[in-house]
Backbone bond lengths (Angstrom), bond angles and torsions (degrees), N, CA, C in turn:
res aa  C-N    CA-C-N  psi(-1)  N-CA   C-N-CA  omega(-1)  CA-C   N-CA-C  phi
1 X - - - 1.432 - - 1.428 107.61 -
2 X 1.398 120.21 -47.52 1.464 125.13 179.19 1.474 111.10 -57.45
3 X 1.335 117.57 -34.84 1.504 118.71 -178.94 1.505 110.38 -68.67
4 X 1.269 114.30 -33.91 1.537 122.34 -175.31 1.611 106.83 -70.29
5 X 1.343 115.61 -45.42 1.451 120.25 174.45 1.441 113.04 -57.50
6 X 1.335 117.48 -49.68 1.515 125.12 178.78 1.483 106.02 -54.07
7 X 1.257 118.42 -53.09 1.468 126.56 -171.80 1.632 106.55 -60.48
8 X 1.269 116.00 -44.06 1.470 117.18 -176.32 1.408 110.41 -72.27
9 X 1.350 121.01 -38.36 1.499 126.55 177.99 1.576 108.98 -63.66
10 X 1.402 115.94 -40.10 1.410 118.02 178.75 1.493 115.36 -70.25
11 X 1.373 114.68 -36.23 1.455 115.41 175.32 1.432 110.79 -65.56
12 X 1.349 122.44 -37.39 1.489 127.33 179.63 1.514 107.33 -64.76
13 X 1.218 118.10 -50.24 1.491 119.01 177.68 1.508 111.50 -59.14
14 X 1.323 123.75 -41.15 1.276 126.08 179.33 1.601 112.16 -64.81
15 X 1.353 115.80 -37.16 1.410 122.07 178.35 1.569 107.59 -67.79
16 X 1.328 120.67 -43.47 1.409 127.28 -174.97 1.557 106.99 -63.72
17 X 1.308 117.80 -43.75 1.459 123.15 178.89 1.458 109.83 -64.08
18 X 1.377 118.13 -47.92 1.431 122.57 177.92 1.510 117.77 -54.92
19 X 1.400 114.24 -48.95 1.345 122.99 179.41 1.560 110.22 -59.35
20 X 1.406 114.46 -48.61 1.446 119.76 178.79 1.544 113.14 -56.20
21 X 1.367 112.18 -43.09 1.464 110.51 179.39 1.515 115.63 -69.40
22 X 1.304 114.83 -32.99 1.532 113.66 175.55 1.455 111.67 -71.69
23 X 1.292 121.61 -29.89 1.493 120.94 174.83 1.445 112.86 -70.86
24 X 1.372 118.16 -35.95 1.433 121.75 178.30 1.496 113.21 -66.47
25 X 1.438 111.65 -42.89 1.513 115.57 173.92 1.500 114.95 -60.38
26 X 1.367 115.65 -42.78 1.495 115.88 177.07 1.570 113.21 -63.53
27 X 1.293 114.29 -38.09 1.507 114.25 179.76 1.520 109.32 -70.29
28 X 1.325 121.13 -35.15 1.516 119.85 179.54 1.473 110.20 -72.43
29 X 1.330 120.74 -24.41 1.509 120.46 177.99 1.582 109.03 -76.68
30 X 1.318 115.59 -28.73 1.542 118.55 -176.48 1.478 107.68 -76.13
31 X 1.414 116.89 -32.39 1.459 117.11 -172.63 1.499 111.68 -82.84
32 X 1.347 117.35 133.95 1.422 120.05 -179.37 1.590 107.23 -71.32
33 X 1.237 110.73 147.31 1.511 119.01 179.62 1.522 110.38 -75.42
34 X 1.313 124.59 133.84 1.315 121.55 -179.90 1.509 111.75 -71.44
35 X 1.290 125.53 145.52 1.446 127.59 176.85 1.577 112.52 87.27
36 X 1.417 116.34 -6.83 1.348 121.72 179.91 1.584 105.92 -96.96
37 X 1.284 120.50 118.74 1.478 122.42 -179.74 1.535 111.41 -58.95
38 X 1.297 115.53 137.62 1.545 117.52 177.47 1.531 103.99 -99.47
39 X 1.308 119.37 122.68 1.507 125.41 179.85 1.549 106.17 -94.28
40 X 1.271 118.37 113.42 1.383 119.23 171.87 1.601 114.29 -109.23
41 X 1.209 121.70 -176.34 1.437 126.82 -171.09 1.615 108.11 -60.73
42 X 1.333 114.04 -40.73 1.470 118.25 177.31 1.489 111.52 -59.27
43 X 1.355 115.71 -44.83 1.488 118.88 -177.13 1.531 110.81 -70.35
44 X 1.324 119.65 -32.34 1.496 119.18 173.59 1.417 108.96 -66.31
45 X 1.348 122.87 -41.08 1.488 123.81 179.59 1.570 110.10 -59.95
46 X 1.424 115.87 -41.16 1.451 116.18 178.13 1.515 110.96 -70.32
47 X 1.248 120.97 -30.39 1.500 121.33 174.84 1.531 113.43 -68.61
48 X 1.360 115.94 -38.95 1.414 116.79 177.48 1.557 110.85 -75.39
49 X 1.312 122.55 -29.57 1.461 123.33 176.15 1.500 110.22 -69.42
50 X 1.454 114.46 -58.53 1.423 116.31 -167.58 1.527 111.11 -99.96
51 X 1.251 122.31 -12.13 1.394 125.50 -179.97 1.452 116.63 85.63
52 X 1.371 114.95 -4.04 1.512 121.64 178.09 1.509 102.55 -148.94
53 X 1.403 109.45 162.57 1.509 116.29 175.36 1.533 105.10 -133.19
54 X 1.354 114.05 141.49 1.395 121.09 178.55 1.527 111.48 -114.97
55 X 1.204 117.98 127.84 1.523 122.81 -176.62 1.543 110.29 -91.48
56 X 1.283 117.97 122.18 1.432 121.59 -178.69 1.544 113.80 -69.55
57 X 1.342 112.16 -18.02 1.521 117.23 -178.55 1.591 110.00 -70.20
58 X 1.307 116.15 -30.45 1.407 118.77 175.41 1.484 115.01 -81.67
59 X 1.332 109.94 106.61 1.556 114.57 -176.61 1.567 105.89 -95.31
60 X 1.294 116.80 147.11 1.469 120.14 176.55 1.485 113.54 -62.29
61 X 1.247 119.69 140.95 1.517 121.58 -174.98 1.571 105.51 -72.12
62 X 1.329 111.63 144.98 1.508 122.67 176.41 1.539 106.68 -94.90
63 X 1.372 116.53 102.36 1.391 118.74 -176.25 1.566 116.22 -64.41
64 X 1.390 113.10 -28.77 1.419 117.13 176.54 1.514 109.80 -66.78
65 X 1.344 118.35 -41.72 1.525 121.11 176.46 1.435 112.43 -60.66
66 X 1.422 117.60 -41.27 1.364 121.77 179.89 1.519 111.76 -61.69
67 X 1.349 113.68 -46.33 1.397 118.22 -176.22 1.594 110.59 -65.08
68 X 1.305 117.85 -35.21 1.421 120.97 -178.58 1.613 107.77 -71.50
69 X 1.308 117.79 -46.12 1.487 117.48 177.61 1.592 112.51 -61.39
70 X 1.307 115.52 -32.96 1.534 120.78 178.49 1.582 107.76 -71.66
71 X 1.326 119.69 -40.06 1.422 123.18 176.87 1.583 109.75 -62.25
72 X 1.332 116.61 -44.02 1.399 122.32 -176.16 1.553 108.51 -69.29
73 X 1.364 120.06 -37.39 1.355 120.49 177.64 1.438 116.39 -63.91
74 X 1.397 113.66 -45.77 1.482 118.63 -177.11 1.568 112.07 -76.69
75 X 1.352 120.36 -16.91 1.375 123.47 176.52 1.571 112.73 -81.82
76 X 1.296 114.60 -16.18 1.563 116.10 -179.33 1.526 108.47 -73.04
77 X 1.303 116.23 140.06 1.519 118.72 -178.42 1.552 102.53 -73.24
78 X 1.370 112.62 139.23 1.444 118.45 173.05 1.546 115.90 -97.50
79 X 1.273 116.01 175.65 1.484 117.84 179.06 1.602 104.12 -75.93
80 X 1.321 107.06 134.79 1.499 112.74 176.92 1.595 107.74 -78.71
81 X 1.346 115.67 146.25 1.449 119.01 -178.62 1.557 108.33 -68.87
82 X 1.366 117.87 142.12 1.369 123.10 178.71 1.501 109.61 -73.27
83 X 1.392 116.71 137.37 1.488 123.79 174.66 1.476 106.90 -89.05
84 X 1.307 118.91 134.27 1.382 121.19 179.12 1.544 111.96 -112.36
């Protein structure tokens, strides 16, 4: 009898995990991936008219800001290596 109960509970747990995995997979397929540009009909029209498409989300890099962040990074004291 105990073997039967364990088998039923194991089958139920496997079914729950399987259904949860399938639902997660379906949800991930529906959600657009961040960073991947979405091409709609308007974008296709611009590509056909101009031959290229420019995405407004991509801003040009600010070299002064990059230089300042790099300077700050390298000026911070780091952890000294431990002597053994």
